[in-house]
N, C-alpha and C positions, 0 to 999 in steps of 0.2 A: 504494500500500500504506500502511496505517496502522501507526504504531508501537505495539508492545506496551508499554503504560504500566507494567506491573508488572515487566517485564524477566525475565531468566532467571538462575538460579544458575549460576556458572561450571562446576561439576561436571556439571550437567544439560546445559548447552550443549556442553561438551566431548564428552559421549557422543553427542549428536545430530549433531555434525559430524565424528565419527571422530577426535577428538583426545584428549589426555590432560592433565587438570588436574594440575599439579605444584606450584603455589603457591596457597594461599588459595582452595581450591575452593568455599568457601561464599560468596564475594563475588557481588554481583549486577551485571549489565550491562543497559542499556536501549537503547543506541544504538550505531551504528558511526561511526567517525571516522578521520581521518588522524592520524598521530603528532603532527603540529604543532599541530592544533586540539583534540586530545582533552582531556577533563576528567573529572570524577567521573561515573560511570555509563556511560562510553564504552568501547567495544571497538575496538582498533586491531591492526594486524599489522605484522610486520617479517620479511623473509626474506633481506635482503642484510646481510651482516656489517658492511659499511661504515656502516650506519645504526644499529648497536647503541648507539653512544654517544648519539645523539639519543633513542633509545628509553629509555635509562636515566633520562633526566630528564623524560620526557613525563608528562602528568597523567592518563593513561587508568586506568580501574579494572581493565582486563585487557588483556594483550597475547597475541597468537598468534604463536608463534616456531617456527623449525625444531626438529626433534627434537634433544635434547641441548644446546640453546642457552640454556636457562633459567639455567644456572650462569654464563653470560657477561653476565648483566644485573644484576650486583650494584649495588645502589643504587636499582633500580626498586621503587617502593612498592606496586604493585598485584599482582593475580593473574596467573598465567601458564598458558597452554595450549600444549603442544607438539604439532606436527602435521608429518607428512612433506611437506605442501603447504600452507603457511600462507595463501597468497593464495586458494586454493580453499576452505580452511576458513573464511576470513573471509567469502567470498561466501555460503557455506552458512549461516553465522551470521546474515548480514543477512536471508536468506530467513526464518529463524526469528523474528528480532526484529521484522521488518516484515511478518509474515504477513498476507495479506488474508483476512479472514473471509468465510464464505459470505454472499451477499446476493441479494435478489430482483432479477430483471431490471429495468433502468431505462432508459428511453428519454427523452432530453431533449425538451422540447416543440418545439424548433426542428428536430428531426430528421425526416426523411421516410422512411417505410417502405412499400415497394411491395407490391402485391397478391401473395399467395402466399408472402411472405417469412416465415421462421421464425427466432426468436431464442432461444437456449438459456438455461437458468436461470443466474442470476448474471452475465449479460453486461451491460456498461455501454455505452450508445450516447450519446456526448456531443453537444455543440451542433453544429448544422448538418451532421450526417452525412446521407448519402443512401444508403439501402439499396434496391436495385432489386427488380424483380419476381422471384419465385421464388429469391431468395437464401437460402442456408442458413448461419446463424451458430451455432456450437456453444456449449457451456457455458463460463462464466467468462472470456469474451473481453472485451477493452477496445478500443473504437473511439474514439479521441481526436477532438477537433473537426475537422470538415471532411473526414472520411474519406468516400470515394465507392466503393461497391460496385455495379458495373454488374449488369444482369440476369443471373441464372443462376449466379453464382459461388458457391463454397462455402468456408466456413472451418471448421476443426476446433475442438477445445476448447482453451481457454487461449491463444488467439491474441491478440497485442497489435499493433494498428496505430496508429502515431503520427500526429500531425496532418498532414493533407494527403495521405495515402496514397490512391492511385487503383488499384483492382483491377478488371480486366476491360474497360478501354478497348480500342478496335480496335488490332490490331498494324499495323506499318508495312509493308504489302505491296501492291505495285502491279505491273501488267503493261503494257508499252509496246506500242502498235500501230504500224503502218507509217508513220503520220503523226507519230510521236513523242509522241502523247498518252498520258498515264498513266491506266489503268483500275484501280480498286480490286479486289484479289483478295478473295474472300469472307473475312470475319472473323466466323465464326459459331460458333467453339468456345467454350471456357469456361476458368475458372481454378479450381484446387483447391489450397487452402492447408491443410496438415495440422496436427496438434496441436502446441502449444508453440512455434509460430513467432512471432518478433517482427520487425516491419518498421519501419524508421526513417522519420522525417518526409519527406514529399514524394517518396517512392519510388513508381514506377509499375510495375505488373505487368500486362502486356497479355494479353488473352484469346488462346487458340489460334485459328489461322486456320480449320482444319477439325477440330482435335482439342483437346487440353488443355494448358495451361500449368500446371506443377505445382511446388509448393514442399514439400519433404519435412519430416517431423517433426523438431522441435528446431532447425531452421535459423534463423540470425540474419542479417538484412539491414539494413545501415546506412542513413543518410539519402541521398537524392538518387541512388538506384540505378535504372537502367532495365533491366527484364527483358522481353525481346521475346517475340513470340508463339511458342508451342510449345516454349519452353525447359523443360527438365527439371532441377530442382535436387533433389539427393538429401537424405538425412537428415544433420543436424548439420553442415551447411555454414555457413561464416562468410564474409560478403561485405562488404567495407568500402565507404566512401562514394564516390560519383561513378563507380562502375563501370557500364559499359554492356555488356549481354549481347545479342548479336544473335540472331535467330530460329533455333529448332531446335538451339540449343547444349545440350549435356548436361553438367552438373556433378555428378559422382558423390558419394556420401556421404563426409563427413569431409574434404572439400577445404577449403582456406583461400585466399581471394582478397583481395589487398590493395586499397588505394584507387586509383581512377582507372584500373583495368585495362579495356582495350577488347577485346571479343571479336568476331571475324568470325562469320558464320553457320555452322552445322553443325559447330562445334568440339566437342571432347570433352575434359573434364578428368577424369582417372581418380582414384579414391579414393586419398588419401594425398598428392596434389599440393599444393604451396604456391606461389602465384604472387605475386611482389613487386609493389609499387605501381608504377603507370604502365606496366606491361608491355603489350605488344600481341600478341594471339593471332590468327594469320591464319585465314581461313575454312578449315574442314575439318581444322585442326590437332588432333592427339592429344597431350595433355599428360600424360605418365606420372608415376608417383609420384616425389617429390623436390622440390627447391626450384628455382624458375624465375624468370627476370628478363629485362628488356630488350625491345626491339622491333626485329625480330621476336623472339619469346620464345625463350630458350635456357637450358640448365642453368646454375645459378648460377656454378659454377666457370669455365665458358666465358665467361659474361658478365663476370666479374671480370677474367679474363685480357685479353679484348678491351677492356674499359674502361681497364685499365692502359695498354695500347698506345695507345688513343685519347688519353690524357693526354700521351703522349710525342710525339705528332705534330708539334707546333711545333718541338721540338728536332730530330726526325728530318728535318723539312723544311730546317732550317738546315744540317744535316750533308750532306744531298743537294745543296743549293745549293753548298756548299763543294767537294764532290767534283766537281761539274760544272765549277766554276771551275778546279779543279786539272787536270781532264782537258782542258779547252779550252787551258789554258796549255801543257800537255805536248804536245798535238797541234800547236800553233803552233810550238813549238821544233823538233819533228821535221820539220815542213814547211820550216823555214828551213835545214836541213842540206842540203849539196850532194849 
């Protein structure tokens, strides 16, 4: 995205992001910044009261703060926007200040586009990308360098694939014969990525074996994630880095998956579930709404209870050893009695 050189008046920006300008609504901002690095023309945000002291002395031209917090920033010399959700308002402001204008489709000279492929208006295809035969890429997408789209996959509008993403490679499916040799199960399905999905660098999304691997609208997938064949990811799902999702797993809309989570095949994560980092989901497991952690995965409160007990094991071992010693001593004394 390119920066809007002229910037926006604080009053206009506040209206666009659902906030309320309470101080110096006529000021202009051009960029977003952290509190520590902000200078003239910059917009920053603060939502933790512990950071208000730092915010008072920052050099930003405008701060986004929680509702009712402007009066606590005495000494700050810039404009102030109040918002019920400052971090969200800041993200929305960045979208305004760095809005990407409409542009003609561009394909880098080193990119390869297969027969029958279609690329929508405004889409950028960067260096060394490979777009296979009969691939469909929607409008205003960005394919960063070295993205590979295998034959027949489809992307919706405004999809962003970062460097090294591979979509549509064969899934990991084999059948073993009587002699122990592995034979490849057909991997002849496809991948459908819907509108407004963003996929991080070096993530792989495998094609369906006989059906479709799908990523729903608005979902965000981090770097180095493996999505197996026939996986169904719903809308607005967030998946952090190094997660591995085995074949035919279903992750319903609005689920949140932490980093390095491992999924067995045919698992299901229901809408509203949050899975903590490094958790392990067994094959066929149904993860219901709520917060989950651990391996095998369990409700957070149960995980915390067991984790606390685990930390006490060395002491418990010592206590058991002492009890065994005392029992042995008592037994020996009883045996000595006539």
